[in-house]
C-alpha positions in Angstrom: 0.4 -14.3 27.6 -1.3 -11.0 26.8 0.9 -8.8 24.4 -1.7 -6.1 24.0 -0.3 -2.6 24.3 -1.8 -0.4 26.9 -4.0 2.4 25.5 -2.4 5.7 24.6 -3.5 8.3 27.2 -4.7 11.8 26.3 -5.4 15.1 28.0 -7.6 17.6 26.3 -6.9 21.4 26.5 -10.0 23.5 25.6 -13.5 22.3 26.2 -15.4 24.1 23.5 -17.3 22.8 20.4 -14.4 21.1 18.7 -13.3 19.6 22.1 -16.4 17.3 22.1 -15.4 15.9 18.7 -11.9 15.1 19.9 -13.1 13.7 23.2 -15.5 11.3 21.5 -12.8 10.0 19.2 -10.2 9.7 22.0 -12.6 7.4 23.9 -12.6 5.1 20.8 -8.8 5.0 20.2 -7.3 5.6 23.7 -7.9 6.8 27.2 -9.0 10.4 28.0 -7.4 11.0 31.4 -7.9 14.7 31.9 -9.6 17.8 30.4 -8.7 21.4 31.0 -10.4 24.8 30.5 -10.2 28.1 32.2 -14.0 28.0 32.3 -14.5 25.9 35.5 -18.1 24.9 34.5 -16.9 23.7 31.0 -14.0 21.7 32.5 -16.2 20.1 35.1 -19.0 19.3 32.7 -16.5 17.6 30.3 -14.9 15.7 33.2 -18.3 14.4 34.3 -19.3 13.4 30.8 -16.1 11.7 30.0 -15.3 10.4 33.5 -11.8 11.9 33.9 -10.0 14.6 35.9 -10.5 18.3 35.3 -8.1 21.2 35.5 -8.5 24.9 35.0 -4.9 25.8 33.8 -2.3 24.2 31.6 0.2 24.7 34.4 -2.0 22.7 36.8 -2.5 20.0 34.2 1.2 19.6 33.4 2.2 19.5 37.1 -0.1 16.5 37.6 1.9 13.6 39.0 0.4 11.1 36.5 0.3 13.1 33.2 -1.1 11.8 29.9 1.2 10.9 27.0 -0.5 13.3 24.5 -2.0 16.8 24.9 -4.7 17.6 22.4 -4.9 21.4 21.9 -8.3 23.0 21.1 -7.7 26.4 22.5 -8.0 29.8 20.6 -5.6 30.0 17.7 -3.4 32.6 19.2 -2.6 30.3 22.2 -1.6 27.2 20.2 2.1 27.9 20.1 2.4 28.8 23.8 0.4 25.7 24.9 2.2 23.3 22.5 5.6 24.4 23.5 4.7 24.1 27.2 3.4 20.5 26.7 6.4 19.4 24.5 8.9 20.8 27.1 6.9 18.8 29.7 7.5 15.6 27.8 4.1 15.2 26.1 3.3 14.5 22.5 1.0 17.2 20.9 -1.9 17.1 18.5 -3.0 20.7 17.8 -6.1 21.9 16.0 -5.6 24.2 13.0 -4.1 26.6 12.4 -0.7 25.5 13.8 -0.2 29.1 15.1 -0.8 32.7 13.9 2.8 33.3 12.9 5.4 31.3 11.0 7.9 32.3 13.7 5.8 30.6 16.4 5.4 27.6 14.2 9.1 27.3 14.0 9.4 27.4 17.7 6.9 24.6 18.0 8.8 22.5 15.6 12.1 23.1 17.4 10.5 22.2 20.8 9.3 18.9 19.3 12.7 18.1 17.9 14.6 19.0 21.1 12.3 16.9 23.2 12.0 14.1 20.7 8.2 14.2 20.7 5.5 14.0 18.0 3.9 17.2 17.0 1.0 17.1 14.5 -1.5 19.6 13.2 -5.1 18.7 12.4 -5.9 19.1 8.7 -8.7 16.7 8.2 -9.8 18.0 4.8 -6.8 16.2 3.3 -8.6 12.9 4.0 -11.6 13.8 1.8 -11.8 11.2 -1.0 -12.0 13.7 -3.8 -9.0 15.6 -2.4 -7.0 12.4 -2.1 -8.0 11.4 -5.7 -6.9 14.7 -7.2 -3.6 14.7 -5.2 -2.8 11.2 -6.7 -3.5 12.6 -10.2 -1.0 15.4 -9.5 1.6 13.1 -8.0 1.3 10.7 -10.9 1.7 13.7 -13.3 -1.6 12.7 -15.0 -2.6 16.4 -15.1 0.7 17.6 -16.5 1.6 21.2 -15.8 -0.9 23.0 -13.6 -1.7 26.3 -15.4 -4.1 27.9 -12.8 -6.2 27.2 -9.7 -9.3 28.9 -8.4 -10.1 28.5 -4.7 -13.6 29.6 -3.5 -14.3 29.7 0.3 -17.8 31.1 0.8 -19.3 30.4 4.3 -21.8 31.9 6.6 -20.9 33.4 10.0 -23.4 35.8 11.5 -23.1 38.2 14.4 -24.2 35.6 17.0 -21.2 33.5 16.0 -18.8 36.2 17.2 -20.8 36.8 20.4 -20.6 33.2 21.4 -16.9 33.4 22.4 -14.9 36.4 23.4 -11.8 35.4 21.4 -13.6 35.4 18.1 -13.0 38.5 16.1 -9.7 39.3 18.0 -6.7 39.7 15.8 -4.4 38.2 18.5 -6.5 35.2 19.3 -8.6 34.5 16.2 -6.3 35.9 13.5 -9.0 36.3 10.8 -11.1 34.2 8.6 -8.3 32.7 6.6 -6.9 31.2 9.8 -10.1 30.3 11.6 -12.5 29.3 8.8 -10.4 28.7 5.7 -6.9 27.5 6.6 -8.0 23.9 5.7 -8.7 25.1 2.1 -5.5 27.1 1.8 -3.6 24.0 3.0 -5.1 21.9 0.2 -4.3 24.6 -2.4 -0.6 24.6 -1.3 -0.6 20.8 -1.1 -1.6 20.6 -4.7 0.7 23.4 -6.1 3.8 22.3 -4.2 5.6 25.6 -4.8 6.4 28.8 -3.0 4.5 32.1 -3.8 6.6 34.7 -5.6 4.0 37.4 -5.9 0.7 38.1 -4.1 -1.9 40.8 -4.8 -4.8 41.0 -2.4 -7.8 43.2 -1.6 -10.1 42.7 1.4 -12.7 44.5 3.4 -15.2 44.0 6.2 -18.5 44.0 4.3 -21.1 42.8 6.8 -19.7 42.2 10.3 -20.0 45.5 12.3 -18.8 43.7 15.5 -15.5 42.8 13.9 -13.1 45.8 14.0 -9.7 44.1 13.6 -9.9 42.1 10.4 -11.8 41.5 7.2 -14.7 39.2 6.3 -14.2 39.1 2.5 -11.2 39.1 0.2 -9.8 38.4 -3.3 -6.2 37.2 -3.6 -4.2 36.6 -6.8 -1.0 34.6 -6.5 1.9 33.6 -8.8 4.0 30.6 -7.7 7.6 29.9 -8.4 6.7 26.9 -10.7 4.6 29.2 -12.9 1.2 28.3 -11.6 -1.3 31.1 -11.2 -3.9 31.0 -8.5 -6.9 33.0 -7.2 -8.7 32.9 -3.9 -12.1 34.3 -3.2 -13.0 34.1 0.5 -15.9 35.4 2.5 -18.0 34.6 5.6 -20.9 36.5 4.2 -22.6 33.7 2.2 -26.3 34.2 2.5 -28.0 32.1 5.2 -25.6 29.1 5.3 -22.3 27.9 4.1 -22.3 27.9 0.3 -19.1 26.6 -1.3 -15.6 25.3 -0.6 -14.1 24.4 -4.0 -10.9 24.1 -5.9 -10.9 24.2 -9.7 -7.6 23.1 -11.4 -7.0 23.9 -15.1 -4.0 21.9 -16.3 -2.1 20.7 -19.3 -3.9 17.3 -19.5 -7.2 18.0 -18.0 -9.5 20.1 -15.8 -11.1 19.1 -12.6 -13.2 20.8 -9.9 -13.6 19.6 -6.3 -16.7 21.2 -5.1 -19.5 21.0 -2.6 -19.5 23.0 0.5 -16.4 21.4 2.0 -14.3 20.0 -0.9 -16.4 16.9 -0.6 -17.4 16.0 -4.2 -16.1 16.0 -7.8 -18.3 18.5 -9.5 -16.6 18.7 -12.9 -13.9 16.8 -14.7 -12.6 16.4 -18.2 -9.4 14.4 -18.1 -7.1 13.0 -20.7 -6.9 9.6 -19.1 -10.5 8.8 -18.1 -12.6 10.1 -15.2 -12.1 9.9 -11.5 -14.6 7.5 -9.9 -15.0 9.2 -6.6 -18.2 9.2 -4.6 -19.0 12.0 -2.2 -17.4 11.4 1.2 -19.7 9.6 3.7 -18.6 11.9 6.4 -20.8 14.8 7.4 -19.7 18.3 8.3 -18.9 19.2 11.9 -22.1 20.6 13.5 -21.7 23.3 16.1 -24.0 25.6 17.9 -25.9 27.3 15.0 -23.2 26.8 12.3 -21.2 24.2 10.4 -17.5 23.6 10.1 -15.4 21.4 7.9 -15.6 17.7 7.2 -15.5 15.3 10.1 -12.5 13.2 9.3 -10.9 13.4 12.7 -10.8 9.7 13.1 -8.4 9.4 10.2 -6.3 12.2 11.8 -6.0 10.1 15.0 -5.2 7.0 13.1 -2.3 8.7 11.4 -1.2 10.3 14.7 -1.2 7.0 16.5 0.9 5.5 13.7 3.4 8.3 14.2 3.6 7.5 17.9 4.5 3.9 16.9 7.0 5.0 14.2 4.9 3.1 11.6 4.0 5.8 9.1 4.9 9.1 7.5 2.7 12.0 8.6 -0.2 12.8 6.2 0.8 16.4 6.9 4.3 17.5 7.9 4.9 20.3 10.4 6.7 22.2 7.6 3.6 22.1 5.5 1.5 23.4 8.3 4.0 26.2 8.8 3.9 27.0 5.1 0.2 27.5 5.3 0.6 30.0 8.2 3.4 31.8 6.4 1.3 32.1 3.2 -1.7 33.5 5.1 0.7 35.9 6.9 1.9 37.1 3.5 -1.6 37.7 2.3 -2.4 39.7 5.5 0.7 41.9 5.0 -0.5 42.7 1.5 -4.0 43.5 2.7 -3.0 45.6 5.7 0.7 46.4 5.5 0.5 49.2 8.1 -0.8 46.9 10.9 1.3 43.7 10.4 
């Protein structure tokens, strides 16, 4: 007798660069039944490559008589909430790319829709799976660092004018949201995951230094934060790193040691002086996501799917909770209100 469970079925919404990464993994862990994009050519090309149905609107997809169990959302940031709520209300589980949404209020509506419909909702935050990030998180959880005095987060990437010309939604406040959402929300998430406290004071300065085509948000900023538990933090972010992505790092200065996760994508331990020996962590074997002319964050999406499938089977706690994903959005919103109070 064969007791093997049938594969989990997926539909993919958004056939852009990140969509290929999801589709490739879905084929390894489940069954990709359908793809959807408002660009007919993209949808048809995806359907041909992955041998599945194609649709050109989410309404059309959700009205399909034989829908998939899970909708994977890879659409522009400003559409995440709308698409997730539609899918959850239609009875599908949802895996949504970062950021969860562009407002904390929309994140809350997504969480409520998942609860009402008794469906799994999970946000992709693959940098949490980087071995150095996991190692430092264990230090913090085990209180091996003691009180965290201060944290410095550097996010220095390269995005040229061609990047913003490639897709019409990039550079739009309503659909893109800004570099803290699109490029650096992974790093902000890890910062908050380490601190485990709410901000009580934020001071921020930002400007558009080099992107003339962007008129609605900044490409560079400095943020100082005080948290309720007393930790002080600073963020330096920019998409003007010369020529290529330069650094994605977090330095923690604490009561019982100092440690820096460095590299371009929080992918290696670059400095440590700890009271209880050193972390023996090799650089992650995963490479960065490669897109058309630029690089993204680390490719840990297989681990995201592993955790997501465990959630569907009620076997494991989420590696990131929806409340944590909401907190990242809320934190970035607060920074934006400090940077541009008249427009937010």
